[in-house]
C-alpha positions in Angstrom: 0.0 0.0 0.0 2.8 2.4 0.9 4.5 1.5 -2.4 1.4 2.4 -4.4 1.0 5.7 -2.5 4.6 6.6 -3.3 4.0 6.0 -7.0 0.8 8.0 -6.9 2.5 10.9 -5.2 5.4 10.8 -7.7 3.0 10.9 -10.7 1.0 13.7 -9.1 4.1 15.8 -8.5 5.2 15.2 -12.2 1.8 16.3 -13.4 2.0 19.5 -11.3 5.5 20.3 -12.6 4.8 19.7 -16.3 2.4 22.2 -17.8 -0.4 20.3 -19.4 -1.3 23.1 -21.7 2.2 23.9 -23.0 2.6 24.4 -26.7 4.9 22.1 -28.6 7.6 22.3 -31.2 9.2 19.3 -33.0 12.6 19.8 -34.7 15.1 17.7 -36.6 18.6 19.0 -36.8 22.2 17.9 -37.4 23.4 20.6 -35.0 25.3 19.5 -32.0 23.8 19.1 -28.6 25.4 22.3 -27.4 23.6 24.3 -30.1 20.3 22.6 -29.5 20.5 23.2 -25.8 21.4 26.9 -26.1 18.6 27.5 -28.6 16.0 25.5 -26.7 16.7 27.3 -23.4 16.7 30.7 -25.0 13.5 30.0 -27.1 11.6 28.7 -24.1 12.2 32.0 -22.3 11.6 34.0 -25.5 8.3 32.3 -26.1 7.1 32.7 -22.5 7.9 36.4 -22.8 6.3 37.1 -26.2 3.5 34.6 -26.3 2.8 34.3 -22.5 2.7 30.5 -22.8 5.0 27.6 -22.0 6.5 25.5 -24.9 8.0 22.0 -25.0 10.8 21.6 -27.5 11.4 18.1 -28.9 14.5 17.3 -31.0 14.1 14.1 -33.1 17.4 12.3 -33.3 18.1 9.5 -35.8 21.8 9.4 -34.8 23.1 10.7 -38.1 24.2 13.8 -40.0 22.7 16.0 -42.7 22.7 13.4 -45.5 20.9 10.8 -43.5 18.4 13.3 -42.1 17.6 14.4 -45.6 17.0 10.9 -46.8 14.8 10.3 -43.7 12.7 13.4 -44.4 12.2 12.4 -48.0 11.4 8.8 -47.1 8.8 9.9 -44.5 7.1 12.3 -46.9 7.0 9.4 -49.4 4.8 7.6 -46.9 2.9 10.6 -45.6 2.8 13.3 -48.3 0.8 15.8 -46.2 3.1 16.0 -43.3 5.5 13.9 -41.2 4.9 15.3 -37.7 8.0 17.5 -37.8 7.8 21.3 -37.6 11.3 22.6 -38.3 14.4 21.4 -40.1 17.4 23.3 -38.7 21.0 23.2 -40.0 22.9 21.3 -42.7 23.9 24.0 -45.2 21.7 25.1 -48.1 21.7 22.3 -50.6 19.2 20.1 -48.6 16.9 23.1 -48.4 17.0 23.8 -52.1 16.3 20.1 -52.7 13.3 20.0 -50.3 11.9 23.3 -51.6 12.0 22.0 -55.2 10.1 18.9 -54.0 7.5 21.2 -52.4 8.3 19.9 -48.9 9.0 23.3 -47.2 6.2 25.6 -45.9 6.8 29.2 -47.1 6.9 31.9 -44.4 7.8 35.5 -45.0 9.6 37.3 -42.2 8.5 40.8 -41.2 9.7 43.7 -43.3 11.8 44.9 -40.3 13.6 41.5 -40.2 14.1 41.3 -44.0 15.4 44.8 -44.2 18.3 43.8 -42.0 19.0 40.6 -43.8 21.1 40.9 -47.0 19.7 39.0 -50.0 23.1 37.3 -50.6 26.7 37.0 -49.6 29.4 36.4 -52.2 26.8 35.6 -54.8 25.2 33.0 -52.6 21.5 33.6 -51.6 20.9 34.2 -47.9 17.3 33.2 -48.2 14.9 31.7 -50.7 13.1 34.2 -53.0 9.9 32.4 -52.2 10.7 32.4 -48.4 10.8 28.6 -48.2 14.1 28.7 -46.3 16.5 31.1 -44.6 20.1 31.1 -43.8 20.2 31.0 -40.0 23.9 31.3 -39.7 27.0 31.2 -42.0 29.7 28.6 -42.5 33.1 29.0 -43.9 35.1 26.0 -45.2 38.9 25.7 -44.9 41.9 23.9 -43.4 42.7 23.6 -39.7 46.3 23.0 -38.8 48.5 22.3 -35.8 51.2 24.9 -35.5 53.5 22.8 -33.3 53.4 19.7 -35.6 54.2 21.9 -38.6 57.2 23.4 -36.8 58.5 19.9 -35.7 58.1 18.4 -39.2 59.1 21.6 -41.0 55.8 21.6 -43.0 54.3 24.8 -44.5 51.1 26.6 -43.4 48.5 25.6 -46.1 47.3 28.2 -48.5 45.2 26.1 -51.0 43.3 22.8 -51.1 45.9 21.5 -53.5 48.6 21.9 -50.9 47.1 18.9 -49.0 48.1 16.7 -51.9 51.8 17.3 -51.6 53.8 14.0 -51.3 55.6 15.1 -48.1 52.2 15.3 -46.3 51.6 11.6 -46.6 49.6 10.3 -43.6 49.5 13.9 -42.1 46.1 14.9 -43.4 42.7 14.3 -41.7 39.2 14.2 -43.1 35.7 13.1 -42.3 33.7 10.9 -44.7 31.5 13.1 -47.0 28.9 10.3 -47.1 28.3 10.9 -43.4 28.8 14.6 -43.0 27.2 17.5 -44.9 30.0 19.9 -44.0 32.7 17.5 -45.2 30.7 16.9 -48.4 30.6 20.6 -49.0 34.4 20.9 -48.7 34.8 18.3 -51.5 32.1 20.0 -53.6 33.9 23.3 -53.2 37.2 21.7 -54.4 35.5 20.5 -57.6 33.9 23.9 -58.3 37.0 25.8 -57.5 39.4 23.8 -59.7 37.1 22.2 -62.2 36.1 18.6 -62.6 39.5 17.1 -63.8 41.9 19.2 -61.7 39.5 18.9 -58.8 39.6 15.1 -58.8 43.4 15.4 -58.9 43.3 17.4 -55.7 40.8 15.1 -54.1 42.7 12.0 -55.0 46.1 13.1 -54.0 44.8 14.6 -50.8 42.8 11.3 -50.2 46.1 9.4 -50.5 47.6 11.5 -47.8 44.7 11.1 -45.4 45.5 9.0 -42.4 41.9 8.0 -41.6 38.4 9.1 -42.8 36.4 9.8 -39.7 32.7 9.5 -39.1 31.8 13.2 -38.9 32.9 16.8 -39.6 34.3 17.3 -36.1 36.7 14.3 -36.5 39.6 16.0 -38.4 39.7 19.2 -36.3 40.0 17.1 -33.1 42.7 15.0 -34.6 44.6 18.1 -35.5 44.2 19.6 -32.1 45.9 16.6 -30.4 48.6 16.3 -33.0 47.5 13.0 -34.6 47.5 14.8 -38.0 49.0 18.1 -39.1 46.1 19.3 -41.3 42.4 18.7 -41.6 39.4 19.7 -43.7 37.1 21.7 -41.5 34.0 23.9 -41.3 34.9 27.1 -39.4 33.1 26.5 -36.1 34.7 23.1 -35.6 38.1 24.7 -36.1 37.4 27.6 -33.9 36.1 25.3 -31.2 39.6 23.7 -31.1 41.3 27.1 -31.2 39.2 28.1 -28.2 40.0 24.9 -26.4 43.8 24.6 -26.8 44.7 28.2 -27.9 45.6 29.9 -31.1 49.3 29.4 -30.4 48.7 25.7 -31.1 45.9 25.6 -33.7 45.3 27.8 -36.7 42.6 27.9 -39.4 42.8 29.2 -43.0 40.2 29.7 -45.7 41.9 29.4 -49.0 41.7 32.7 -51.0 39.3 32.5 -54.0 38.9 28.7 -53.5 36.1 28.6 -50.9 33.0 30.4 -49.9 30.9 31.4 -46.9 27.7 29.4 -47.1 24.4 29.8 -45.3 23.3 27.1 -42.9 19.6 26.9 -43.4 16.4 26.6 -41.5 12.9 25.9 -42.8 9.4 25.0 -41.7 8.4 21.7 -43.2 5.2 21.1 -45.1 2.3 20.0 -42.8 4.0 21.3 -39.7 1.7 20.1 -36.8 2.6 23.2 -34.7 2.7 25.8 -37.4 2.3 29.0 -35.3 4.9 27.9 -32.9 7.3 27.0 -35.8 6.8 30.5 -37.2 7.7 32.1 -33.8 10.8 29.9 -33.6 11.8 31.0 -37.1 11.3 34.7 -36.2 13.3 34.1 -33.0 16.3 32.5 -34.8 16.5 35.3 -37.3 16.2 38.0 -34.7 18.8 39.6 -32.4 17.8 37.1 -29.7 18.7 34.1 -31.8 21.6 35.6 -33.7 23.5 36.6 -30.6 23.6 33.0 -29.5 25.7 32.2 -32.5 28.6 34.6 -32.3 28.8 36.2 -28.8 31.2 34.9 -26.2 29.8 32.7 -23.5 28.5 34.7 -20.5 28.0 37.9 -22.4 24.4 39.2 -21.9 22.2 37.7 -24.7 25.0 35.2 -25.6 25.3 31.5 -25.0 25.1 30.4 -21.3 26.7 26.9 -21.2 28.8 26.6 -24.4 30.3 29.1 -26.7 29.1 28.3 -30.3 31.7 30.2 -32.4 29.5 30.8 -35.4 28.8 33.7 -37.7 25.6 35.9 -37.5 23.7 36.7 -40.7 23.0 40.2 -39.5 25.8 42.5 -40.6 25.1 45.3 -38.1 25.8 43.0 -35.2 29.5 42.7 -36.0 30.0 46.4 -35.4 27.6 46.7 -32.5 29.2 43.8 -30.5 32.7 43.7 -31.9 34.4 43.5 -28.4 32.0 40.7 -27.3 32.2 38.6 -30.5 33.6 35.0 -30.2 34.7 35.2 -33.9 37.0 37.9 -35.2 36.3 37.6 -38.9 33.4 39.5 -40.5 32.3 37.4 -43.4 30.5 40.3 -45.1 33.9 42.0 -45.5 35.7 38.8 -46.8 35.9 38.5 -50.5 36.2 35.5 -52.9 36.0 35.3 -56.6 34.5 31.8 -56.4 30.8 31.8 -57.1 29.2 28.7 -55.7 26.7 27.0 -58.0 24.1 25.6 -55.6 22.1 24.0 -58.4 25.1 22.1 -59.6 26.1 21.0 -56.1 22.6 19.8 -55.3 22.2 18.2 -58.6 25.0 15.6 -58.0 25.0 15.3 -54.1 24.4 11.6 -53.8 26.4 10.6 -56.8 29.4 12.6 -55.7 29.3 11.0 -52.2 29.3 7.5 -53.7 32.0 8.4 -56.3 34.3 9.7 -53.6 33.5 6.6 -51.5 34.4 4.2 -54.3 37.3 6.1 -55.9 39.1 7.3 -52.7 37.8 6.1 -49.3 36.8 2.4 -49.8 39.9 1.9 -52.1 42.3 4.0 -50.0 44.7 1.2 -49.2 45.3 0.5 -52.9 45.4 4.2 -53.6 48.1 4.7 -51.0 50.2 1.9 -52.3 50.0 3.3 -55.8 50.7 6.8 -54.4 53.8 5.6 -52.5 55.1 3.7 -55.6 54.7 6.9 -57.6 56.6 8.9 -55.0 59.6 6.6 -55.2 60.9 8.3 -58.3 59.1 11.6 -57.9 55.4 12.0 -58.8 55.1 13.1 -62.5 52.2 15.0 -63.9 51.2 11.9 -65.9 51.1 9.8 -62.8 48.9 12.4 -61.0 46.4 12.4 -63.9 46.4 8.6 -64.1 45.8 8.2 -60.4 43.0 10.8 -60.3 41.1 9.6 -63.4 37.4 8.9 -62.8 34.9 6.8 -64.8 32.3 9.6 -65.5 32.3 13.2 -66.6 30.8 16.1 -64.7 27.7 16.1 -67.0 27.3 12.4 -66.5 27.3 12.8 -62.7 24.4 15.2 -62.9 22.5 12.8 -65.2 23.1 9.9 -62.9 21.7 11.8 -59.9 18.2 11.4 -61.5 18.6 7.6 -61.5 20.2 7.3 -58.0 16.9 6.5 -56.3 16.8 3.3 -58.2 18.8 0.8 -56.0 19.5 -1.6 -58.8 20.8 1.1 -61.2 22.9 2.6 -58.4 24.4 -0.8 -57.4 25.2 -1.7 -61.0 26.9 1.6 -61.6 29.0 1.4 -58.4 30.0 -2.1 -59.4 31.3 -0.7 -62.7 33.2 2.0 -60.7 34.8 -0.7 -58.5 36.0 -2.5 -61.6 37.4 0.8 -62.9 39.3 1.3 -59.6 40.8 -2.3 -59.8 41.9 -1.7 -63.3 43.4 1.7 -62.4 45.4 0.6 -59.4 46.0 -3.0 -60.5 45.7 -6.1 -58.3 49.5 -6.1 -57.9 49.2 -2.9 -55.9 46.9 -4.2 -53.3 48.5 -4.7 -49.8 49.1 -8.3 -48.6 46.4 -7.9 -46.0 43.8 -6.9 -48.6 44.8 -9.8 -50.9 44.6 -12.3 -48.0 41.1 -10.9 -47.1 40.0 -11.2 -50.7 41.3 -14.8 -50.9 39.4 -15.7 -47.7 36.3 -14.1 -49.0 36.5 -16.1 -52.2 37.6 -19.5 -50.9 35.8 -19.7 -47.5 32.3 -20.3 -49.0 33.9 -22.9 -51.4 35.4 -24.7 -48.5 32.2 -24.7 -46.6 30.4 -26.1 -49.6 33.0 -28.8 -50.0 32.7 -29.9 -46.4 28.9 -30.1 -46.8 29.2 -32.3 -49.9 31.7 -34.6 -48.1 29.5 -34.9 -45.1 26.4 -35.8 -47.2 28.5 -38.3 -49.1 29.6 -40.0 -45.8 26.0 -40.1 -44.6 24.9 -41.7 -47.8 27.6 -44.4 -47.6 26.6 -45.2 -44.0 
């Protein structure tokens, strides 16, 4: 009886603590827990102050990055075209938002005139929001190279200035990278390399750099962390992951460079999804994120009034006037609206080959890296010639073919068949003789083990028949 009374009291207290009439907001985001926590806490207070009501914020987590979230959203809309029970998609660059908007899966919402007047239409030729108001850039992301100053000094290696620098033979095993198939920010870095250098030269940069990569990590934060602890000297990084490491270990140990005219500052989007179950709350959240209250969270130092409380986020704001108004309190020193680059990013091209490019990099560089590295080391023996670079970096499709294939990539059979052809291309390019002994042993086991099992089964059945 006492046990039942205790349970009753516990439930009653819980009901009293939790507001039964609280509004709700459901989001899906690749943003880190630190970002989610800061925005949730600030929005709950903002909503109570402006709407006079409580709100419960729920972050749906499928344990994956932008690419997987995008696939999930599309898949869910395929089953439920009118809505999927999610109000807001928050973070992940702009390409996913362009994609979802073209599919009619984003709910348009026009910000107030006062908010739009403060928000530039574009930065460096890249739109900061959709002309039909289906998505907005909530913050900005810069892509570059993070490096460990101490490791460079010890190894007498140079501070990087271009993406191509990461393909230098002397950098073998000293480069870090995430897997673009699992991280939207890493994918963006590879896409920028192709757009900055062109298809053929871009693949030369990607291939030689890939040969120098020690390990391809799971996410975008992998390489910056490896750089910070000295496991590698250089790493591909989005700006805020790099600045997080600079803040943690000090700028005397870690540096970050954005290659001149070879990279861009890209909006990191937010959108209300079609059929949002809590539409009015979602609209308030969008207004909050794009207002001073939300934008200060991105770029102010921790502890500054209006800034983040628990964790400094080290991100850009999309409101140019805040850089001058809060210059002394800013966590980031660069004003992206004053930074210039001749590179004009083609968002339509990037979005039009997203999945194909991920798989092409996977087959040509990541999954075949052991063979690539052996071929790369062989080429370095006598000095890497221009012909050897071109041979190593050749790919089985053209830029135009990559865009055409994207239209077929939803067909699993066509995708698997094409990737099998690419795998054959890789084997022919590197040659079976170039495979490491461990890989050849694994291949032999994979081939002969099933044959051995089958032979044992036949022998066993033959003995049973004799008996």
